[in-house]
N, C-alpha and C positions, 0 to 999 in steps of 0.2 A: 504494499499500499504505500502510496506516496506521502510525504509528510504533510499531515493534515494541518489546517490552520491552527493557530494557538487560541483561537477565539472559543468561546463556550458555544456548543450547538444549541439552537433554540429549542426550548421545552414542547411548546405547542405551535403547531403550523396547520395551514390549510392544504393538505396533501393533494387534493383534486386540483387546485389552482397550481400548485407546484408542478404537477404532472402536465397540465395543459401548456405550461411554459418551458417545460424540458429543463427544469432547475437541477442544480447540484448543490447540496449543502455538505460543507465540511467543517469540522470542529471537534471539540473535545467534550466529554461528560466527566465530572469528577466522580470517581468511583464511590467516594463516601456518600454521594447523593442517591445511590441505588440500594435501597435498604434490603430488598430479597436477595440481590447478587452479594452484598456485603456479608449476610448471614450464611451464605453458601460456601464461602472460601475461608481459607485460614487468616488471610489478611492481604494487606498490600501496603506499599510505601506511602508516607504522608504525601498529599498533593498528587497521588497517582491518578491517571485519567485514561479513559477509553478514547482512543482516536477512531473518528467515524467519518466515512464519506458515504453519502446517500444520493442516488441518482433517480429522480422522479421523471416518468415518461409515460406515453401512451403506446401500446404495442399494435401490431397490424390489425387486431380484432377490437381497437379502441378501448381495451382494458387499461386501467390505470395501474401502473406498476412502479414498485420502488426496489432498486437494486442496490445493496449495501455491502461495504467492507468495513470491518471494525478490528481493533487490536487492543488488548488490555493486559498490562503486566500485573501478575498477581502471585501470591504465595498459596500453594495448596498443601494439604496434608499427605505426604507418600504413605500409601497404605502397606508398604513393606517395612520401613523403618519407624513410621509415625512421626516423622520429622518434617520440617518445613521444606518446601521445594519451589524454587522460583521458576516461572514459566510465563510465557506470553500467549494468551488465549487469542486466537483469530477466527474469523468467520467471513465467508462470502455467502450472500443470500439474495433470493429474488421472492418478492412478496406481491401478491395481487390485492390491491385495496378493494374492499367490499363494505357495504353498509348492513348486510343481513347475512343470516345463515344460507338463505336461498341462493344468493349471489356466490357465497363460498362454495357451495355444492357445484355450482356451474364451472368453476375454474378448472383448467387442465391439470392433470397430476403433477406436472413439474412446477406449478405455482402453489406456494402456501398462501393461505388467506391471511390478511391482516384486517381486523374488523375495526372500522373507524366510524365516527360520526360523519355527518354530511360535510362539515366544513372546518373539523378540527381533529387533530390526533396528537397524542402525547408521544413524541420521538423518543424521549428518555426510556419510556416504559417498553416500547419496541425494541430499543437496543438492549435494555436489561433482559428481556426475553430471549434474544438471540444469545447473549452471553450465558444465560442459564442453560441452553440448549447445547453449547459447545463444551460444558464442564465434563471432564472425564468422570465415569462413575467410580473408577478405581485408579486414581492417579498414582503413578510410580515413577521414582527415578529411573534413570537408565541403569542397567544392571551394574556396570562398573563404577558408577558414580553414587550409589546408594551406600550410606553408612552401614547398612546391614549386610553388605555384600559378603562379608566373611561368614556370618551366620548362614546366609543364604547357600553358600558353596558347600557347607556341611550337609545341607538337606537336599540340595538340587545341584549336583556337580555339573559344571559347564559341558554340555555334550560336544561342543564345537572344538574342544582342545584335545580330544582323543577319540579314536575310532572304538566303537564297542568291540569287545572280545568276540572272536568267532570260535565257537565250539567245534572240535573236530573230534568226533566220536561216534558211537553207535546211534542210529536213529531210535528213538524211544519206541516208536511204533513197530520196530522189528520184531519185538517180542509177540505183538499181536498177530503178526504174519505167520510167525512160527505155530501159534495156537490155532490158526485157521487150517493149517495143514495137518494137524494131529487128529486122529480119529479116537473118538471116545467109545 
């Protein structure tokens, strides 16, 4: 994503007007202002912000669309070592603007619906929803970077470092073949 403007993204806009005018909005949203997201992560640096770029337009079917990109630096809790893990969440998405459930059902499968009022929508809420969707259900450090990697090796030896041993010996089923040929 290109460097987004250092200005704060507007909270409430008229998405239909923006789509009619093919507008692009770029800016930042303070992560501390997104309460649901704040509760879902381990934390983030003071003054951390989500960089956002939103393109509003109408497609060939005259549907109003918003295409977005976002990036947010956060700390998650590694589920292997239970320690903090710095990461940057990123997402690219395309949403169809709708005002009713009926309109949402008529959208093609490749468009996720975003329910709005006729003349206003909360962009911060939309971005917060997208951030929550990209959170990993079980965040993990990379295997070599995790403080628990020594403990992990004791339970799960890295299979890439050595070839599994090949047994050279009798086939355990050869006994059954011998029984098959014996008469009782």
